C-alpha positions in Angstrom: 72.3 6.4 99.7 69.6 8.5 101.7 70.4 11.4 103.5 68.5 12.3 106.4 68.4 15.9 108.1 67.9 15.9 111.8 65.1 18.0 112.3 66.1 18.5 116.3 66.8 22.3 116.5 70.1 23.0 118.2 70.0 24.0 121.9 72.4 26.7 123.5 72.8 28.2 126.7 74.0 31.9 127.4 77.0 32.0 129.9 78.4 34.7 132.0 81.7 33.4 133.8 83.6 35.5 136.4 86.8 34.1 137.4 89.0 35.5 140.2 92.8 35.4 140.2 94.8 36.8 143.0 92.0 39.3 143.9 91.2 40.4 140.4 88.0 39.5 139.0 87.3 38.5 135.0 84.4 38.2 133.0 83.7 36.1 129.8 80.6 35.9 128.0 79.5 33.3 125.5 77.2 30.2 124.9 77.2 26.4 125.6 76.0 24.4 123.0 74.1 21.7 125.0 72.5 20.0 121.7 73.8 20.6 118.5 70.9 19.3 116.5 70.6 20.0 112.7 73.6 22.5 113.1 75.8 19.1 113.5 75.0 18.1 109.7 75.6 21.8 108.5 79.1 21.5 110.4 79.9 18.1 108.7 78.6 19.7 105.3 80.6 22.7 105.4 83.9 20.5 106.8 83.8 18.5 103.7 83.6 21.4 101.5 86.1 22.8 103.6 84.3 26.1 104.6 84.7 27.8 107.9 81.3 27.8 110.3 79.1 30.9 110.2 79.7 31.0 113.9 83.5 31.6 113.1 82.7 35.2 111.7 83.1 36.9 115.2 79.2 38.1 114.8 77.9 35.3 117.3 78.8 35.0 121.2 81.8 32.9 121.3 81.8 29.2 122.6 82.8 28.4 126.5 83.0 25.1 127.6 80.7 23.5 130.5 81.8 25.2 134.1 80.7 24.8 137.4 80.5 27.3 140.4 83.7 27.0 142.4 85.8 25.3 139.7 89.4 25.7 140.0 91.7 25.9 137.1 95.6 25.2 137.5 98.9 26.1 135.9 97.1 28.7 133.8 99.6 30.9 131.8 99.0 34.4 130.6 101.1 36.6 128.4 100.9 40.1 126.9 100.0 40.9 123.3 100.2 44.2 121.8 97.6 45.1 119.1 95.4 48.1 117.7 92.0 48.6 118.1 89.6 50.7 116.3 87.4 53.4 117.7 83.9 52.8 117.3 82.1 54.2 114.5 80.4 57.7 114.9 76.7 57.6 114.8 74.5 58.5 111.8 71.1 59.9 112.0 69.7 56.5 110.8 71.8 54.6 113.2 71.1 57.0 116.3 67.2 56.8 115.3 67.7 53.0 115.5 69.7 53.2 118.9 67.0 55.5 120.4 64.4 52.9 119.4 66.0 50.1 121.6 67.5 52.4 124.1 67.5 50.7 127.6 65.1 48.1 126.6 66.9 45.5 128.7 66.4 47.6 131.8 63.1 48.3 131.4 60.2 46.3 132.9 58.5 43.8 130.6 55.1 45.3 130.8 56.0 48.9 129.9 54.1 50.2 127.0 56.7 52.1 125.4 60.6 51.3 125.1 63.4 53.5 124.0 63.4 57.2 123.6 60.8 59.1 122.0 58.0 57.6 119.3 58.7 57.1 115.7 57.0 60.9 115.2 59.2 62.7 117.6 62.5 61.0 117.3 63.9 62.9 114.1 62.7 66.3 115.9 64.8 65.3 119.4 67.7 65.2 116.9 67.0 68.6 115.2 66.9 70.0 118.8 70.3 68.4 119.7 71.7 70.0 116.8 70.2 73.3 116.9 71.1 73.6 120.8 74.6 72.9 120.1 74.9 69.6 121.5 75.8 67.6 118.3 77.2 68.8 115.0 76.1 67.3 111.8 79.2 66.5 109.7 77.9 65.2 106.3 76.1 61.8 107.3 77.7 61.6 110.9 76.5 63.1 114.1 79.2 64.4 116.4 78.6 65.0 119.9 80.1 68.8 120.5 82.0 69.4 124.0 78.9 71.0 125.1 77.1 68.3 124.9 79.9 65.7 126.6 80.0 67.9 129.3 76.3 67.9 130.0 75.7 64.7 129.6 78.8 64.0 132.1 77.3 66.1 135.2 73.7 65.2 134.7 72.3 62.7 137.5 72.2 59.2 136.3 68.5 58.5 137.0 67.7 61.9 134.6 69.9 60.1 132.0 68.4 56.6 132.3 65.6 55.8 129.7 64.0 53.7 132.5 62.6 57.0 133.7 61.3 57.8 130.4 59.5 54.4 130.3 58.3 54.9 133.9 57.0 58.6 132.8 55.2 57.1 129.7 53.6 54.3 131.9 52.1 56.9 134.2 50.7 58.9 131.6 49.1 55.8 130.2 47.5 55.5 133.7 46.2 59.1 133.6 44.6 58.6 130.3 42.9 55.4 131.5 42.0 57.4 134.6 43.6 55.2 137.2 46.0 58.1 138.0 45.2 61.6 138.7 47.1 64.1 136.5 47.9 65.9 139.5 49.7 63.6 141.2 51.8 62.5 138.0 53.1 66.3 137.8 53.5 66.3 141.7 55.8 63.6 141.5 57.9 65.1 138.7 58.0 68.5 140.6 59.4 66.4 143.9 61.9 64.9 142.0 62.8 68.5 140.4 63.0 69.6 143.8 64.9 66.8 145.2 67.4 67.2 142.2 67.9 71.2 142.7 68.2 70.6 146.6 70.8 67.8 146.2 73.1 69.4 143.5 73.1 73.0 144.4 76.6 73.4 144.8 78.7 71.7 141.7 80.6 68.8 142.1 84.4 69.3 142.6 85.2 66.9 139.5 82.8 68.7 137.5 84.2 72.5 138.3 85.7 73.7 134.8 83.2 71.9 132.4 81.1 74.6 132.1 83.0 78.1 132.9 81.6 81.5 132.2 78.1 79.8 131.9 76.8 83.1 132.9 78.6 85.1 130.0 76.6 83.0 127.6 79.8 80.5 127.0 82.2 83.3 126.7 85.7 82.6 127.5 87.7 85.1 129.8 90.5 86.6 128.1 92.1 87.2 131.4 92.0 88.7 135.0 91.4 92.1 136.0 94.5 93.7 137.6 92.3 95.9 139.8 89.4 93.6 140.9 90.6 90.1 140.2 87.7 89.4 138.2 87.3 87.7 135.0 87.9 90.1 131.8 85.3 89.4 128.7 85.6 90.8 125.3 82.6 93.4 124.0 82.0 95.0 120.8 84.4 98.0 121.7 86.7 96.8 124.0 87.6 94.2 127.0 85.6 95.0 130.4 86.1 93.9 133.9 82.9 91.4 135.0 82.8 93.2 138.1 80.0 95.9 137.6 81.8 98.3 140.2 85.0 98.3 138.4 85.7 100.8 135.7 89.0 99.0 134.2 88.5 98.7 130.4 91.0 98.1 127.5 89.4 99.8 124.6 89.9 98.3 121.2 90.5 101.7 119.7 92.2 103.8 122.1 94.2 107.0 121.7 97.9 105.3 122.4 97.2 102.3 119.9 95.0 104.5 117.2 97.8 106.9 117.0 100.2 104.0 116.0 97.8 102.5 113.6 97.0 99.7 116.0 94.2 98.2 118.0 94.2 95.9 120.8 92.9 92.6 119.8 92.1 89.6 121.7 95.8 88.2 121.8 97.4 91.4 122.8 94.8 91.9 125.5 95.3 88.6 127.0 99.2 89.1 126.9 98.8 92.5 128.8 96.7 91.1 131.4 98.6 88.1 132.1 102.0 89.3 131.5 101.4 93.1 131.5 103.6 93.7 128.7 103.1 92.3 124.8 105.6 92.9 121.8 104.2 94.6 118.8 105.8 94.9 115.7 105.2 98.0 112.8 104.0 100.5 115.5 103.8 103.7 113.0 105.9 107.0 114.3 104.0 110.3 113.4 107.1 112.2 113.6 109.2 110.0 111.3 106.4 108.2 109.1 108.2 105.1 109.8 107.3 101.7 111.5 109.2 100.4 114.3 108.9 97.4 116.9 108.7 98.0 120.6 107.2 96.4 123.7 103.9 97.9 125.2 103.6 98.1 128.9 100.4 98.1 130.8 100.8 101.1 133.1 97.7 101.0 135.0 97.4 103.5 138.0 93.5 102.9 138.8 92.3 105.8 137.2 89.1 106.3 134.7 91.4 105.4 131.7 94.1 102.8 131.3 97.7 104.0 130.5 100.5 102.5 128.4 104.0 102.9 128.1 106.8 101.5 125.4 109.8 100.0 126.2 112.5 99.2 123.2 115.0 96.4 123.1 118.5 97.1 123.2 120.0 97.0 119.8 122.5 94.4 118.8 126.2 95.5 119.6 125.5 97.9 122.4 126.3 97.0 125.8 124.3 96.7 128.9 
């Protein structure tokens, strides 16, 4: 018996089908085999060995039947199935470098002289810059985006985030190199775009408020609100200061009231005093008895040069009101 292998290659067509159902659109992507070619022999061979087809491992697009535009499907049943999905894996340095090499390639023009982000010589340096700037954390082999990095990419305009912009600039730089475009013209277009972006995004969008609070304070978070001016209070080296430069309100960490009781104002104590005006503290030292006691410290600010405090003692058990 002579076995003849079909030399004709298989032919498949990629499809993207959009189906409408009661006003809702569903998209299915896959491929339709137009001519099996030699793969038909392979399929028969695998069937004889009771092996699954390599196309059944989920690594290729699913097969779709032949479809026609405007085709109507009747008596389609639908159901709900509960399942669990795994989150996408974090990038490693190798996988991210590979992703940078092909980033946005599908959106770039075919004549683009350079695709992806950066060059083989600069991509690693870009990653190091992201880490040093605090946009990405390196945990073992994984690169994890920080909150700062996630917030930044959220607020950036789409054209700034798109690798297409990189391709356009690279193409224009090549034109400058060949003398087809003046360097001043190239820089002028960048300057115009920068001015437009600043003009369009002068005020932050409401949906982005809160992503970068206290940016002017180098990322420090406010401890609370000043009872005198209503401005934010931030922690300093020696105390907690009102952000209003004309306000003298300050909670000194080592002030006379607390140091006499062998305590100091910590960040949590300051936050409670600013929010509630009171804080319960245990282990306060008594200079008279040499013992310790528990009490509630009240913020008694009268607007003077120094902030005052008072003590309030909880009622003892068994004693009437």
